[in-house]
Backbone as JSON, one array per atom type, in Angstrom:
{
  "sequence": "MRRIVLFIGVMAIALAMASCDDKKKAESQTETPWKENTVQSVRDSTVFGICADGSAMNTLQMVTDNGDTLTLSTTDVKEAGMQFGGYGVGDRMAVVMDVETKSVRMIVNESTLMGNWVMLNPLDGTSYIGFCIKDGGIAEGINQSQLIYKTWSLRNGMLEMRSVREGGGDFEEREVFQILFLSSDSLCIKDIDREAGSTVYEYIRPVKEDTYEDLDLELEDDSFDDFAM",
  "N": [[-10.12, 40.0, 73.15], [-7.94, 38.32, 72.29], [-9.05, 35.73, 71.81], [-11.0, 36.68, 69.54], [-8.7, 36.73, 67.78], [-8.03, 34.46, 67.5], [-9.9, 33.03, 66.62], [-10.18, 34.21, 64.12], [-7.88, 33.46, 63.03], [-8.56, 30.2, 62.69], [-10.27, 30.37, 61.05], [-9.4, 31.28, 58.74], [-7.23, 29.3, 58.13], [-9.2, 27.14, 57.69], [-10.68, 27.99, 55.59], [-8.51, 27.87, 53.67], [-8.28, 25.08, 54.04], [-10.31, 24.13, 52.35], [-10.26, 25.4, 50.08], [-8.13, 24.35, 48.99], [-9.1, 21.51, 48.77], [-11.05, 22.16, 46.87], [-9.69, 22.29, 44.93], [-8.21, 20.68, 44.19], [-10.39, 18.76, 43.88], [-11.21, 19.88, 41.38], [-8.98, 19.73, 39.59], [-8.95, 16.95, 39.87], [-11.41, 16.18, 38.41], [-11.29, 17.37, 35.68], [-8.55, 16.16, 35.12], [-9.57, 13.27, 34.94], [-11.61, 12.57, 32.89], [-9.96, 13.36, 30.84], [-8.15, 11.54, 30.52], [-9.79, 9.34, 30.06], [-10.79, 9.99, 27.72], [-8.36, 9.6, 26.22], [-7.33, 7.28, 26.3], [-9.63, 5.85, 25.42], [-9.3, 7.18, 22.47], [-6.72, 5.5, 21.8], [-7.46, 3.38, 21.71], [-8.14, 1.0, 19.96], [-6.18, 1.04, 16.95], [-6.42, -0.46, 14.75], [-6.84, -0.85, 11.19], [-8.87, -1.42, 8.4], [-9.91, -3.4, 5.96], [-9.24, -3.78, 1.88], [-7.67, -6.53, 0.48], [-5.42, -5.34, -2.19], [-4.71, -5.54, -5.89], [-2.14, -4.71, -5.89], [-0.06, -5.92, -4.27], [2.33, -7.98, -2.65], [4.9, -10.39, -2.54], [6.7, -9.65, -0.23], [4.89, -7.21, 0.33], [1.95, -5.18, 1.02], [-0.88, -4.2, -0.43], [-3.5, -2.46, 0.46], [-7.12, -1.55, 0.0], [-8.67, 0.86, 2.17], [-11.65, 0.81, 4.12], [-12.16, 3.51, 4.22], [-11.58, 4.35, 1.6], [-8.87, 4.66, 1.0], [-5.94, 4.02, -0.5], [-3.35, 2.24, 1.0], [0.16, 1.2, 0.82], [2.1, -1.03, 2.28], [4.71, -2.35, 3.89], [5.64, -5.51, 4.54], [7.38, -7.09, 5.82], [8.84, -6.65, 8.58], [6.66, -7.66, 10.35], [6.33, -10.04, 9.63], [8.84, -11.43, 10.17], [8.53, -10.86, 12.51], [6.83, -12.77, 13.2], [4.27, -12.04, 13.49], [2.13, -12.04, 11.28], [-0.96, -13.27, 10.21], [-2.95, -15.44, 8.45], [-2.14, -14.89, 5.95], [-2.22, -13.37, 2.9], [-4.49, -12.29, -0.01], [-5.52, -11.39, -3.24], [-8.65, -9.78, -3.07], [-9.07, -10.51, -0.47], [-10.26, -9.74, 3.13], [-8.86, -7.68, 5.07], [-7.33, -6.9, 8.46], [-5.38, -4.58, 9.9], [-2.86, -3.82, 12.25], [-1.88, -0.99, 13.29], [1.01, 1.22, 14.19], [0.49, 4.09, 16.39], [2.36, 6.0, 16.68], [4.77, 5.85, 15.15], [3.62, 4.84, 12.79], [3.84, 2.5, 11.36], [3.7, -0.97, 10.33], [2.21, -3.28, 12.98], [0.52, -5.64, 12.92], [-0.6, -7.85, 11.02], [-3.81, -9.36, 10.22], [-5.61, -11.42, 8.41], [-8.9, -11.32, 7.53], [-10.83, -13.07, 6.13], [-9.62, -15.32, 5.56], [-10.03, -16.1, 8.69], [-12.7, -16.22, 8.84], [-15.4, -18.56, 8.9], [-15.95, -22.27, 10.07], [-14.58, -23.14, 12.69], [-13.51, -25.86, 14.93], [-12.94, -27.96, 17.64], [-11.96, -31.0, 19.57], [-14.22, -32.3, 21.98], [-13.35, -31.37, 25.32], [-14.52, -32.36, 27.21], [-15.77, -34.99, 26.62], [-14.08, -36.02, 24.69], [-14.62, -37.26, 22.34], [-16.89, -36.05, 20.55], [-17.3, -32.74, 18.94], [-16.72, -29.38, 19.51], [-17.03, -26.01, 19.25], [-17.2, -22.6, 17.43], [-18.61, -20.73, 15.0], [-17.58, -17.93, 12.8], [-18.59, -15.33, 11.14], [-19.53, -13.39, 8.34], [-19.83, -9.4, 9.12], [-19.67, -9.53, 11.64], [-20.76, -11.35, 13.07], [-21.31, -14.3, 15.05], [-21.75, -17.73, 15.58], [-22.08, -20.5, 17.93], [-20.97, -23.64, 17.64], [-22.42, -27.02, 18.5], [-22.9, -25.89, 21.06], [-24.68, -25.79, 23.35], [-25.05, -24.85, 25.58], [-23.83, -22.15, 25.86], [-24.28, -18.95, 24.07], [-23.19, -17.89, 21.44], [-22.77, -14.41, 20.37], [-21.44, -11.96, 19.03], [-18.59, -10.94, 17.36], [-15.39, -9.34, 16.87], [-12.23, -7.78, 15.92], [-10.0, -6.16, 17.43], [-7.18, -4.1, 17.89], [-5.77, -6.54, 16.96], [-7.04, -8.53, 18.62], [-9.04, -11.03, 19.28], [-12.33, -10.68, 19.91], [-14.57, -12.0, 21.4], [-18.36, -12.07, 22.11], [-21.0, -13.38, 23.99], [-23.71, -15.1, 25.21], [-24.98, -16.76, 28.24], [-27.28, -20.01, 28.17], [-30.37, -19.38, 29.64], [-29.15, -17.47, 31.41], [-30.39, -15.21, 31.24], [-30.08, -11.44, 30.41], [-27.37, -11.02, 30.47], [-24.28, -10.68, 29.32], [-21.2, -12.26, 28.33], [-18.16, -11.33, 27.99], [-15.25, -12.44, 26.09], [-11.79, -12.55, 25.52], [-9.32, -13.05, 23.21], [-5.86, -13.63, 22.36], [-4.21, -14.13, 18.86], [-2.71, -16.92, 18.09], [-1.8, -18.45, 15.95], [-2.8, -18.77, 12.7], [-3.89, -20.32, 9.94], [-5.43, -21.82, 6.73], [-6.63, -23.99, 7.32], [-6.12, -24.16, 10.39], [-6.41, -23.05, 13.38], [-4.85, -21.4, 16.24], [-5.37, -19.87, 19.34], [-5.3, -17.67, 22.39], [-6.46, -17.27, 25.44], [-6.77, -14.51, 27.11], [-7.64, -13.65, 29.66], [-6.49, -12.89, 32.71], [-7.47, -13.06, 35.17], [-8.89, -15.62, 35.19], [-6.53, -17.36, 34.17], [-4.37, -17.73, 31.65], [-5.31, -20.01, 28.95], [-4.86, -22.07, 26.16], [-6.28, -22.35, 23.21], [-6.72, -24.84, 20.4], [-7.69, -24.79, 17.19], [-9.44, -26.79, 14.11], [-10.39, -26.8, 10.94], [-13.83, -28.32, 10.39], [-14.0, -31.22, 8.79], [-15.74, -33.29, 6.93], [-16.21, -36.45, 6.81], [-15.78, -38.37, 3.63], [-17.68, -40.21, 1.8], [-18.22, -42.92, -0.38], [-20.89, -42.69, -1.78], [-21.14, -39.81, -1.21], [-19.54, -38.38, -3.08], [-19.74, -36.85, -6.18], [-19.29, -38.72, -9.16], [-18.51, -39.63, -12.3], [-18.38, -42.62, -14.18], [-16.54, -44.0, -16.94], [-17.46, -45.69, -19.64], [-16.43, -49.61, -19.86], [-13.82, -50.49, -21.94], [-12.03, -51.93, -24.38], [-9.53, -50.98, -24.53], [-8.85, -50.3, -21.67], [-8.0, -52.72, -20.66], [-5.64, -53.52, -21.87], [-2.25, -54.5, -22.53]],
  "CA": [[-9.2, 40.29, 72.06], [-7.08, 37.09, 71.78], [-10.34, 35.15, 71.0], [-11.24, 37.3, 68.22], [-7.69, 36.38, 66.31], [-7.85, 32.96, 67.39], [-10.93, 32.61, 65.58], [-9.89, 34.42, 62.79], [-6.9, 31.94, 62.41], [-9.07, 28.97, 62.81], [-11.39, 30.36, 60.08], [-8.36, 31.25, 57.54], [-6.85, 27.54, 57.89], [-10.4, 26.27, 57.35], [-11.02, 28.11, 54.12], [-7.56, 27.43, 52.82], [-7.93, 23.55, 53.28], [-11.39, 24.16, 51.49], [-9.34, 25.92, 49.11], [-7.08, 23.19, 48.67], [-9.87, 20.48, 48.57], [-11.83, 22.02, 45.9], [-8.47, 22.49, 43.23], [-7.68, 18.62, 44.04], [-11.54, 18.14, 43.06], [-11.55, 20.18, 40.24], [-8.02, 18.82, 38.83], [-9.2, 15.62, 39.24], [-12.55, 16.32, 37.3], [-10.79, 17.79, 34.53], [-8.08, 15.0, 34.55], [-10.1, 11.88, 34.41], [-12.52, 12.68, 31.56], [-9.01, 13.42, 29.68], [-7.47, 10.38, 30.79], [-10.25, 8.08, 29.57], [-10.93, 9.94, 26.34], [-7.13, 9.34, 25.72], [-7.29, 5.55, 26.32], [-10.59, 5.52, 24.04], [-8.71, 7.42, 21.2], [-5.92, 5.12, 21.22], [-7.96, 1.84, 22.23], [-8.23, 0.3, 18.86], [-5.7, 1.27, 15.93], [-6.76, -1.36, 13.87], [-7.32, -0.1, 9.63], [-9.85, -2.56, 7.94], [-9.69, -3.02, 4.32], [-9.52, -4.84, 1.08], [-6.31, -6.7, -0.17], [-5.74, -4.95, -3.52], [-3.83, -6.44, -6.87], [-0.73, -4.42, -5.93], [0.59, -6.61, -3.25], [3.4, -8.63, -3.6], [5.19, -11.27, -1.03], [6.92, -8.56, 1.18], [3.79, -5.78, 0.12], [0.61, -5.49, 1.14], [-1.97, -2.91, -0.93], [-4.76, -2.45, 0.87], [-7.93, -0.31, -0.16], [-9.27, 0.62, 3.59], [-13.05, 1.28, 4.33], [-12.36, 5.1, 3.94], [-11.58, 4.59, 0.1], [-7.63, 4.98, 1.1], [-5.02, 2.99, -0.68], [-2.07, 2.09, 1.56], [0.98, 0.25, 0.54], [2.62, -1.26, 3.57], [5.62, -3.4, 3.81], [5.15, -6.62, 5.49], [8.97, -7.82, 5.87], [9.07, -6.71, 9.58], [5.72, -8.27, 10.59], [6.67, -11.33, 8.88], [10.05, -12.0, 10.69], [8.45, -11.12, 14.5], [5.85, -13.32, 13.54], [2.94, -11.33, 13.59], [1.51, -12.02, 10.27], [-1.26, -14.24, 10.34], [-3.52, -15.9, 7.42], [-1.12, -14.63, 4.57], [-3.16, -12.54, 2.23], [-4.77, -12.46, -1.39], [-6.11, -10.19, -3.87], [-9.81, -9.63, -2.41], [-9.47, -10.74, 0.86], [-10.93, -8.77, 3.94], [-7.66, -7.55, 6.09], [-7.07, -6.23, 9.72], [-4.09, -4.17, 9.93], [-2.95, -2.9, 13.55], [-1.04, 0.3, 13.08], [1.45, 2.18, 15.51], [0.42, 5.05, 15.87], [3.57, 6.84, 16.93], [5.41, 5.51, 13.94], [2.55, 4.64, 11.54], [4.53, 1.37, 10.79], [2.47, -2.55, 10.88], [2.35, -3.86, 13.99], [0.32, -7.1, 13.18], [-1.93, -8.31, 10.16], [-4.75, -10.86, 10.26], [-6.57, -12.03, 7.38], [-10.05, -11.9, 8.24], [-11.32, -13.95, 5.35], [-9.38, -16.85, 6.3], [-10.44, -16.45, 9.7], [-14.25, -16.74, 9.02], [-15.7, -19.75, 8.87], [-16.4, -22.86, 11.1], [-13.87, -23.89, 13.74], [-14.06, -26.9, 15.99], [-11.97, -28.93, 18.88], [-12.3, -32.16, 20.49], [-14.91, -31.55, 23.34], [-12.51, -31.85, 26.34], [-15.72, -33.48, 28.54], [-15.67, -36.61, 26.29], [-12.99, -36.52, 23.71], [-15.27, -37.46, 21.04], [-17.5, -35.02, 20.13], [-16.66, -31.38, 18.92], [-17.23, -28.14, 19.51], [-16.29, -24.74, 18.36], [-17.63, -21.53, 16.84], [-18.37, -20.07, 13.52], [-17.22, -16.43, 12.35], [-19.68, -14.87, 10.07], [-19.48, -11.82, 7.91], [-20.94, -8.64, 9.53], [-19.58, -9.48, 12.96], [-21.92, -12.44, 13.66], [-20.65, -15.43, 15.82], [-22.73, -18.5, 16.15], [-21.91, -21.7, 18.07], [-21.18, -25.35, 17.1], [-22.67, -27.74, 19.37], [-22.71, -25.74, 22.27], [-26.02, -25.39, 23.93], [-25.32, -23.62, 26.97], [-23.26, -21.16, 25.13], [-24.66, -18.85, 22.98], [-22.0, -16.72, 20.61], [-23.51, -13.66, 19.32], [-20.59, -11.16, 18.13], [-16.94, -11.25, 16.99], [-14.78, -8.27, 16.51], [-10.87, -7.93, 15.88], [-9.44, -4.75, 18.15], [-5.87, -4.09, 18.1], [-5.68, -7.84, 16.98], [-7.16, -9.46, 19.34], [-10.27, -11.43, 19.28], [-13.32, -10.34, 21.22], [-16.24, -12.86, 21.32], [-19.52, -12.08, 22.99], [-22.0, -14.56, 24.14], [-25.02, -14.95, 26.46], [-25.12, -18.55, 28.8], [-28.74, -20.41, 28.53], [-30.66, -19.27, 31.24], [-28.43, -16.54, 31.95], [-30.96, -14.0, 31.14], [-29.62, -10.88, 29.03], [-26.29, -10.76, 30.87], [-23.4, -10.87, 28.03], [-19.9, -12.35, 28.81], [-16.8, -10.83, 26.63], [-13.73, -12.98, 25.95], [-10.55, -11.6, 24.5], [-8.26, -14.08, 22.95], [-4.61, -13.62, 21.5], [-4.14, -14.93, 18.0], [-0.82, -17.62, 18.26], [-1.56, -19.1, 14.34], [-3.83, -18.85, 11.6], [-3.91, -20.71, 8.56], [-6.54, -21.91, 6.09], [-7.45, -24.82, 8.05], [-5.73, -24.12, 11.64], [-6.38, -21.8, 14.43], [-4.8, -21.43, 17.64], [-5.93, -18.41, 20.4], [-5.07, -18.15, 23.66], [-7.46, -16.67, 26.31], [-5.86, -13.58, 28.13], [-8.18, -13.25, 31.28], [-5.53, -13.34, 33.59], [-7.92, -13.94, 36.2], [-8.84, -17.08, 35.07], [-5.4, -17.86, 33.54], [-4.54, -18.35, 30.39], [-5.7, -21.03, 28.32], [-4.57, -22.07, 24.54], [-7.09, -23.48, 21.86], [-6.28, -25.4, 18.98], [-9.37, -25.26, 16.53], [-9.3, -27.11, 12.91], [-11.88, -26.71, 10.45], [-14.32, -29.66, 10.5], [-14.12, -32.1, 7.63], [-16.71, -34.41, 6.7], [-15.82, -37.79, 6.39], [-16.23, -38.64, 2.56], [-17.9, -41.8, 1.39], [-18.77, -42.75, -2.08], [-22.25, -41.72, -1.56], [-20.89, -38.26, -1.03], [-18.75, -38.2, -4.24], [-20.42, -37.32, -7.55], [-18.25, -39.36, -9.83], [-18.58, -40.02, -13.65], [-17.45, -43.55, -14.61], [-16.71, -43.92, -18.27], [-17.71, -47.29, -19.99], [-15.6, -50.31, -20.18], [-13.72, -50.35, -23.09], [-10.76, -52.93, -24.49], [-8.15, -50.4, -24.1], [-8.58, -50.54, -20.34], [-7.2, -54.19, -20.14], [-4.6, -53.69, -22.67], [-1.04, -54.94, -21.59]],
  "C": [[-8.87, 39.06, 71.34], [-8.23, 36.02, 70.99], [-10.59, 35.25, 70.0], [-9.93, 36.79, 67.19], [-7.55, 35.05, 66.43], [-8.87, 32.69, 66.33], [-10.81, 32.99, 64.39], [-8.9, 33.45, 62.1], [-7.38, 30.5, 62.16], [-9.62, 29.24, 61.39], [-10.4, 30.64, 58.69], [-7.68, 30.03, 57.43], [-8.05, 26.7, 57.46], [-10.61, 26.38, 56.0], [-9.57, 28.09, 53.29], [-7.28, 26.19, 52.7], [-9.11, 23.42, 52.28], [-10.72, 24.29, 50.45], [-8.93, 25.19, 47.96], [-7.91, 22.2, 48.05], [-10.6, 20.69, 47.04], [-10.88, 22.02, 44.53], [-8.07, 21.28, 43.42], [-9.11, 18.26, 42.88], [-11.61, 18.64, 41.62], [-10.23, 19.54, 39.24], [-8.54, 17.67, 38.29], [-10.63, 15.24, 38.17], [-12.11, 16.53, 35.96], [-9.64, 16.95, 33.9], [-8.37, 13.56, 34.25], [-10.73, 11.97, 33.28], [-11.37, 12.68, 30.44], [-8.47, 12.34, 29.87], [-8.19, 9.27, 30.03], [-10.48, 8.62, 28.2], [-9.39, 9.82, 25.94], [-6.95, 7.94, 25.39], [-8.81, 5.23, 25.3], [-10.13, 5.74, 22.73], [-7.82, 6.43, 20.76], [-6.1, 3.44, 21.51], [-7.93, 0.67, 20.97], [-7.43, 1.26, 17.26], [-5.19, 0.64, 14.79], [-7.35, -0.5, 12.4], [-7.93, -1.22, 9.11], [-10.09, -2.15, 6.37], [-9.78, -4.09, 3.02], [-8.29, -5.12, 0.33], [-6.4, -6.45, -1.81], [-4.31, -5.89, -4.53], [-2.41, -5.91, -6.74], [0.46, -4.89, -5.22], [1.5, -7.61, -4.15], [4.03, -9.66, -2.36], [5.67, -10.48, -0.09], [5.81, -7.32, 1.24], [2.57, -6.07, 0.43], [-0.02, -4.38, 0.75], [-2.97, -3.29, -0.61], [-5.92, -1.19, 0.64], [-9.04, -0.47, 1.19], [-10.8, 0.83, 3.23], [-13.27, 2.4, 4.21], [-12.09, 5.56, 2.64], [-10.12, 4.54, 0.31], [-6.83, 3.94, 0.36], [-3.53, 2.9, -0.27], [-1.57, 0.8, 0.95], [1.89, 0.02, 1.48], [3.5, -2.7, 3.15], [5.47, -4.69, 5.08], [6.24, -7.38, 5.87], [8.87, -7.81, 7.6], [8.02, -7.57, 10.38], [5.67, -9.69, 10.33], [7.66, -12.28, 9.93], [9.43, -11.69, 12.38], [6.97, -11.86, 14.6], [4.42, -13.26, 13.64], [2.07, -10.94, 12.47], [0.71, -13.37, 10.07], [-2.64, -14.4, 9.21], [-3.15, -15.8, 6.35], [-2.4, -13.68, 3.85], [-3.35, -12.7, 0.51], [-5.51, -11.39, -2.03], [-7.94, -10.13, -3.39], [-10.25, -10.11, -1.21], [-9.46, -9.64, 1.83], [-9.42, -8.82, 5.1], [-7.8, -7.08, 7.22], [-5.6, -5.79, 9.82], [-3.76, -3.28, 11.14], [-1.35, -1.99, 13.19], [0.04, 0.83, 14.38], [1.39, 3.47, 15.26], [1.57, 6.32, 16.0], [4.15, 7.05, 15.21], [5.03, 4.93, 12.6], [3.32, 3.37, 10.73], [3.42, 0.33, 11.1], [3.13, -2.86, 11.9], [1.69, -5.13, 14.06], [-0.71, -7.1, 11.8], [-2.62, -9.51, 10.24], [-5.59, -10.55, 9.21], [-8.0, -12.49, 7.79], [-11.3, -13.04, 7.49], [-10.72, -15.48, 5.85], [-9.34, -17.25, 8.09], [-11.87, -16.62, 10.04], [-14.32, -18.02, 8.76], [-16.04, -20.75, 10.19], [-14.95, -23.42, 11.92], [-14.41, -24.39, 14.87], [-12.87, -27.62, 16.69], [-12.73, -29.78, 19.41], [-13.14, -31.67, 22.05], [-14.08, -32.34, 24.65], [-13.47, -32.74, 27.79], [-15.91, -34.81, 28.07], [-15.0, -36.91, 25.59], [-13.2, -37.15, 22.39], [-16.2, -37.02, 20.34], [-16.95, -33.78, 19.93], [-17.17, -30.48, 19.17], [-16.72, -27.07, 19.25], [-17.13, -23.76, 18.15], [-17.67, -21.33, 15.47], [-18.55, -18.54, 13.66], [-17.89, -16.39, 10.95], [-19.23, -13.5, 9.57], [-20.22, -10.92, 8.62], [-20.85, -9.01, 11.03], [-20.5, -10.42, 14.02], [-21.01, -13.37, 14.06], [-21.91, -16.47, 16.11], [-21.73, -19.91, 16.83], [-22.02, -22.7, 17.91], [-21.51, -25.95, 18.38], [-22.48, -27.2, 20.68], [-24.04, -24.9, 22.48], [-26.06, -24.38, 24.82], [-24.6, -22.5, 26.91], [-23.87, -20.56, 24.12], [-23.87, -17.65, 22.07], [-23.08, -15.67, 19.74], [-22.51, -12.66, 18.41], [-19.44, -11.69, 18.11], [-16.61, -9.88, 16.85], [-13.07, -8.52, 16.57], [-10.42, -6.29, 16.77], [-7.94, -4.95, 18.75], [-5.28, -5.62, 18.06], [-6.1, -8.86, 17.4], [-8.8, -9.57, 19.12], [-11.23, -11.23, 20.34], [-14.43, -11.12, 20.86], [-17.45, -12.29, 22.43], [-20.55, -13.03, 22.94], [-22.78, -14.37, 25.36], [-24.69, -16.78, 26.91], [-26.59, -18.7, 28.76], [-29.32, -20.13, 29.96], [-30.32, -18.15, 31.89], [-29.23, -14.98, 31.9], [-30.04, -12.89, 29.96], [-27.98, -10.42, 29.46], [-24.91, -11.42, 29.83], [-21.96, -10.79, 28.8], [-19.08, -11.93, 27.59], [-15.48, -11.81, 27.06], [-12.94, -12.49, 25.05], [-9.54, -12.76, 24.37], [-7.23, -13.67, 21.96], [-4.44, -14.56, 20.34], [-2.63, -15.16, 17.98], [-0.87, -17.86, 16.75], [-2.91, -19.16, 14.1], [-3.2, -19.36, 10.35], [-5.22, -20.96, 8.07], [-7.3, -23.01, 6.61], [-7.1, -25.01, 9.59], [-5.97, -23.12, 12.42], [-6.07, -21.79, 16.03], [-4.61, -19.73, 18.61], [-5.37, -18.95, 21.52], [-5.87, -17.26, 24.52], [-6.5, -15.48, 27.14], [-6.6, -13.09, 29.02], [-7.24, -13.89, 32.17], [-6.22, -13.85, 34.74], [-8.02, -15.09, 36.29], [-7.93, -17.66, 34.67], [-5.31, -18.32, 32.44], [-4.47, -19.68, 29.72], [-5.6, -21.3, 26.5], [-5.66, -23.13, 24.03], [-6.8, -23.93, 20.96], [-7.48, -25.84, 18.45], [-8.53, -25.65, 14.99], [-10.66, -27.0, 12.27], [-12.53, -27.88, 10.19], [-14.49, -29.96, 9.01], [-15.18, -33.14, 7.61], [-15.93, -35.32, 6.12], [-16.11, -38.48, 4.72], [-16.6, -40.3, 2.38], [-18.12, -41.72, -0.04], [-19.82, -42.31, -2.26], [-22.3, -40.35, -1.96], [-20.31, -37.63, -2.51], [-19.32, -38.18, -5.32], [-19.34, -37.7, -8.47], [-19.12, -39.89, -11.1], [-18.01, -41.06, -13.84], [-17.7, -43.85, -15.88], [-16.99, -45.69, -18.44], [-16.82, -47.92, -20.01], [-15.01, -50.36, -21.58], [-12.1, -51.18, -23.42], [-9.6, -52.28, -24.14], [-7.88, -50.43, -22.88], [-7.73, -51.85, -19.98], [-6.48, -54.63, -21.3], [-3.3, -53.75, -22.17], [-0.1, -54.2, -22.44]]
}
């Protein structure tokens, strides 16, 4: 009789433990997707659009890609140093919004960001290397035969660059940069890869040295008035 009671007790404990494990698994299975979906939903709070003619010194009016017209104050982001590239009518803009307060956290002028950016090659100090940011998310390398840039994007104000290495197959590398400064002729970004250690890169627009042969000048004929005292 004691053996039967003991067996029943052991079975009851085993069933209770199994039930507890099943409950934890169920909670884990329901909680994890919820967390992942939440991260996905708040991952990028950037609004893209075109600067409209209602913009002013401390106001950005933007027609979004969805067709909405937003009138945003730029005072706080300017004071916080989080406005990059300025803005003008017709410029392509990226505005990072605070989801909770609906306020502007960061402004990046995509039109200013596009184009060629170069810096001195750290290996020889004489040649230059860089990249070209094009419309439509297309990126290309400049004087970088081993690194083939593919695409670029702005996510939450961060510049993401994707590339593959020569001979590396289809393995795609992803680099994320924080924008520190942006103007018509200067770009400063910081690599935020914590494992590799943060590195700051300073780029400029490539300037071709002008020669007289490159300049299209029209010279007037000499006249007496040119030599009059």
